[in-house]
C-alpha positions as CSV (number, residue, x, y, z in Angstrom):
1,M,-103.6,-41.2,104.2
2,I,-103.3,-41.6,100.4
3,E,-99.9,-43.4,100.5
4,N,-101.5,-46.7,99.4
5,N,-103.0,-45.0,96.2
6,I,-99.7,-43.4,95.3
7,S,-98.0,-46.7,94.5
8,K,-100.6,-47.4,91.8
9,V,-100.3,-44.1,90.0
10,P,-98.0,-44.1,86.9
11,D,-95.4,-41.4,86.9
12,N,-95.3,-41.0,83.1
13,T,-97.7,-39.7,80.5
14,I,-100.6,-42.1,79.5
15,T,-103.0,-41.7,76.6
16,R,-106.5,-42.2,77.9
17,D,-109.8,-42.7,76.1
18,L,-112.2,-39.8,76.8
19,C,-115.1,-42.2,76.5
20,D,-113.9,-44.1,79.5
21,F,-114.0,-40.8,81.5
22,A,-117.5,-40.0,80.3
23,A,-119.0,-43.5,81.0
24,P,-119.5,-43.3,84.8
25,T,-121.3,-39.9,84.7
26,G,-122.6,-39.8,81.2
27,N,-120.8,-36.5,80.6
28,L,-117.1,-35.8,80.1
29,Y,-117.3,-32.4,81.8
30,E,-119.0,-33.7,84.9
31,S,-116.2,-36.3,85.2
32,T,-113.6,-33.6,84.8
33,V,-115.2,-31.5,87.6
34,I,-115.3,-34.6,89.9
35,I,-111.6,-35.3,89.2
36,S,-110.6,-31.7,89.7
37,K,-112.5,-31.4,93.0
38,R,-110.8,-34.6,94.3
39,A,-107.4,-33.3,93.1
40,N,-108.0,-30.1,95.2
41,Q,-108.8,-32.3,98.2
42,I,-105.7,-34.4,97.7
43,A,-103.5,-31.3,97.3
44,A,-104.9,-29.8,100.5
45,E,-104.2,-33.1,102.4
46,I,-100.7,-33.3,101.1
47,K,-100.0,-29.6,102.0
48,Q,-101.4,-30.0,105.5
49,E,-99.3,-33.2,106.0
50,L,-96.1,-31.5,104.7
51,N,-96.6,-28.4,106.8
52,S,-97.2,-30.5,110.0
53,K,-93.9,-32.4,109.3
54,L,-91.9,-29.3,108.5
55,E,-93.3,-27.4,111.5
56,E,-91.2,-29.7,113.8
57,F,-88.1,-28.1,112.3
58,S,-89.2,-24.4,112.5
59,N,-87.5,-22.2,115.0
60,Y,-88.9,-18.8,115.2
61,A,-85.8,-17.3,116.9
62,D,-83.5,-18.0,113.9
63,T,-81.7,-15.2,112.4
64,L,-80.0,-15.3,109.0
65,E,-76.7,-16.2,110.5
66,E,-78.1,-19.0,112.6
67,T,-79.9,-20.7,109.7
68,F,-78.4,-24.0,108.6
69,E,-79.4,-26.8,106.4
70,N,-81.3,-29.6,108.1
71,K,-80.7,-33.0,106.4
72,E,-84.0,-34.4,107.7
73,Q,-86.0,-31.4,106.4
74,I,-84.4,-31.7,103.0
75,E,-85.2,-35.4,102.8
76,I,-88.9,-34.7,103.7
77,S,-89.1,-32.0,101.1
78,R,-87.5,-34.3,98.4
79,H,-90.0,-37.1,99.3
80,Y,-93.0,-34.8,98.7
81,E,-91.4,-33.4,95.5
82,K,-91.3,-37.0,94.1
83,L,-94.9,-37.7,94.8
84,P,-97.2,-37.8,91.7
85,K,-99.3,-34.7,91.1
86,P,-102.8,-34.6,92.8
87,G,-104.5,-34.6,89.4
88,L,-102.9,-37.9,88.5
89,I,-103.8,-39.4,91.8
90,A,-107.4,-38.2,91.4
91,T,-107.6,-39.5,87.8
92,K,-106.4,-43.0,88.9
93,E,-109.0,-43.0,91.8
94,F,-111.7,-42.0,89.3
95,E,-110.7,-44.8,86.9
96,D,-110.7,-47.3,89.7
97,G,-114.2,-46.2,91.0
98,E,-112.8,-45.1,94.4
99,I,-114.3,-41.6,94.3
100,Y,-117.8,-41.1,95.8
101,Y,-119.9,-38.4,94.1
102,R,-123.5,-37.6,93.8
103,V,-125.5,-35.6,91.4
104,I,-128.0,-33.0,92.8
105,E,-131.2,-33.1,90.7
106,K,-132.8,-29.8,89.8
107,N,-136.5,-29.6,90.5
């Protein structure tokens, strides 16, 4: 999925030049919308992937007394907590020119 892009994303705060964001589209706000829409897509992909992995551990017949900690489930959750935020991943993809977008012209 997006595992190859995650390794390139810095996990700390970076000061960025806003002119660099505006350059591809000619408008800072259009660039921001593109990044935010891609971040929403990434968040949905990560959520779907996490839910599918955690679904393996779900047991609908559990009661409160029968519930116990599953080590594998905890490790999966910790892995996803350590991932960079979708906004950072989308920003890195936009900077690298990996996001496809198109502008719809008004008549």
